[in-house]
C-alpha positions as CSV (number, residue, x, y, z in Angstrom):
1,M,-20.2,-76.3,29.8
2,I,-22.1,-76.0,33.4
3,V,-20.7,-73.7,35.7
4,D,-21.9,-73.8,39.4
5,V,-21.0,-70.8,41.0
6,N,-21.6,-69.9,44.9
7,V,-22.6,-66.4,45.3
8,F,-21.6,-64.3,48.1
9,N,-21.2,-60.7,46.4
10,F,-21.9,-59.2,43.1
11,T,-18.4,-59.7,41.7
12,D,-19.0,-63.4,42.1
13,I,-21.6,-63.0,39.2
14,T,-19.6,-60.8,37.0
15,T,-16.3,-62.8,37.3
16,A,-17.9,-65.9,36.6
17,L,-19.5,-64.6,33.3
18,V,-16.1,-63.1,32.0
19,S,-15.3,-66.4,30.5
20,A,-18.7,-67.5,29.1
21,Q,-19.2,-69.0,25.6
22,D,-22.3,-69.6,23.7
23,G,-24.0,-72.6,25.2
24,D,-22.8,-72.5,28.7
25,V,-25.0,-72.9,31.8
26,F,-24.4,-70.9,34.6
27,N,-26.0,-72.0,38.0
28,F,-25.8,-69.0,40.4
29,F,-26.6,-70.4,44.0
30,I,-27.2,-67.0,45.8
31,I,-26.1,-67.6,49.3
32,N,-27.1,-64.0,51.0
33,D,-28.5,-60.6,50.1
34,I,-26.5,-59.0,47.2
35,N,-26.1,-55.3,46.5
36,F,-25.5,-54.6,42.5
37,S,-23.2,-51.7,41.7
38,S,-23.7,-51.9,38.1
39,V,-25.8,-53.9,35.4
40,V,-24.7,-57.5,34.8
41,L,-24.4,-57.5,31.1
42,I,-25.2,-60.8,29.2
43,Q,-22.9,-60.9,26.1
44,K,-23.2,-64.5,24.8
45,N,-25.9,-66.9,24.2
46,I,-26.0,-68.6,27.7
47,T,-28.5,-70.0,30.4
48,I,-28.4,-68.2,33.4
49,N,-30.3,-70.1,36.6
50,L,-30.7,-68.0,39.7
51,I,-31.1,-70.4,42.6
52,N,-31.8,-69.5,46.3
53,S,-29.1,-71.1,48.4
54,S,-29.5,-68.8,51.5
55,G,-31.4,-71.2,53.9
56,S,-34.2,-68.9,54.3
57,S,-37.3,-68.5,52.2
58,S,-36.0,-65.4,50.2
59,V,-32.8,-63.5,49.3
60,T,-32.8,-60.1,47.6
61,L,-30.5,-58.8,44.7
62,A,-30.8,-55.1,45.4
63,I,-29.8,-51.9,43.4
64,T,-27.5,-49.9,45.7
65,S,-28.6,-46.4,46.2
66,G,-29.2,-44.2,43.4
67,G,-28.4,-47.0,40.5
68,S,-30.5,-46.3,37.5
69,F,-29.4,-49.7,35.8
70,R,-31.3,-52.9,35.4
71,H,-30.0,-56.1,37.6
72,F,-29.5,-57.9,34.0
73,S,-29.3,-56.8,30.6
74,T,-28.3,-58.4,27.2
75,L,-26.8,-56.5,24.4
76,T,-29.6,-54.0,23.2
77,N,-28.7,-54.7,19.2
78,G,-30.8,-57.9,19.3
79,S,-27.9,-59.9,18.0
80,L,-28.4,-62.5,20.7
81,T,-30.4,-65.8,19.7
82,G,-30.6,-68.1,22.6
83,V,-30.5,-66.4,26.0
84,S,-32.3,-68.3,28.6
85,M,-32.8,-66.9,32.2
86,N,-34.5,-68.6,35.0
87,V,-35.3,-66.9,38.5
88,G,-36.0,-69.1,40.9
89,V,-38.0,-69.5,44.2
90,G,-37.3,-66.8,46.7
91,I,-35.3,-64.7,44.4
92,I,-36.2,-60.9,45.0
93,L,-34.9,-58.4,42.4
94,D,-35.3,-55.3,44.0
95,G,-34.6,-52.0,42.0
96,G,-34.9,-49.7,44.9
97,G,-37.0,-47.3,43.0
98,T,-34.3,-46.1,40.9
99,G,-33.4,-49.0,38.6
100,G,-33.6,-52.9,38.4
101,G,-35.1,-55.5,36.5
102,I,-34.3,-57.7,33.5
103,L,-34.0,-56.7,29.8
104,I,-33.6,-59.5,27.2
105,F,-33.5,-58.4,23.5
106,G,-33.1,-61.0,21.0
107,S,-34.8,-64.0,19.3
108,N,-35.4,-67.6,20.7
109,C,-34.7,-66.0,24.4
110,S,-36.6,-67.2,27.3
111,L,-37.2,-65.8,31.1
112,T,-38.9,-68.2,33.4
113,L,-40.0,-66.6,36.8
114,D,-40.7,-69.4,39.3
115,G,-41.8,-68.2,42.6
116,S,-39.7,-65.1,42.4
117,T,-40.2,-61.4,42.7
118,I,-39.4,-58.5,40.6
119,T,-40.1,-54.9,42.6
120,N,-39.5,-51.6,43.1
121,C,-38.0,-51.2,39.6
122,R,-37.9,-48.1,37.5
123,S,-36.6,-47.1,33.9
124,S,-35.9,-43.6,32.7
125,G,-38.4,-42.2,35.2
126,K,-41.0,-44.6,34.5
127,V,-42.1,-47.9,36.4
128,A,-40.8,-50.9,34.4
129,A,-39.7,-54.1,36.2
130,S,-38.4,-55.7,33.0
131,W,-38.7,-55.5,29.2
132,F,-38.8,-58.2,26.9
133,R,-38.6,-58.5,23.0
134,A,-38.9,-61.6,20.9
135,I,-38.7,-63.9,24.1
136,L,-41.1,-66.4,25.8
137,V,-42.1,-65.1,29.3
138,E,-43.3,-68.0,31.5
139,A,-44.1,-67.5,34.9
140,V,-44.7,-70.9,36.8
C-alpha cells in the first residue's frame, strides 16, 4: 500500500508507521522543520521516502537538545530483509551534536541520499552520521 503523509510534526511520522505492513511505501512530505523527540523505529520491510515539501530549498529534521538517539533506526537484530529509505533533495538530518543519523541493519536494504545532508551527528561519543550493514548506499 502507498501511504502519503503531510508531515507537520514528529508525531505525524510515528503515527503513520504504527500500521505499517511489509511492502508498504510511505511518502512523507515534510512541510516544515521538525524536532525529533525519540528515534523513529522501523520494524517492517517498508520503503520510506522523505520529500521536502516546505516550499523552501531545505527543511531540517533536528534532534532535540540532549537527545542521544538516531533519527531513524531499524531493528538491530538484522531480521529485516527489504527496508528502503530515500532522503530527498533539501532534507537536512541534524543530530545537534548529541545524536542523529540513520541505522539500517538487515539484508537487501538500501539507502539513497539525493541532495540531502546528514550533519552534527554523534553515536556513543563518536562522530557517526549513519551506520549501514549489508545494504547498498547510493548518493545521487
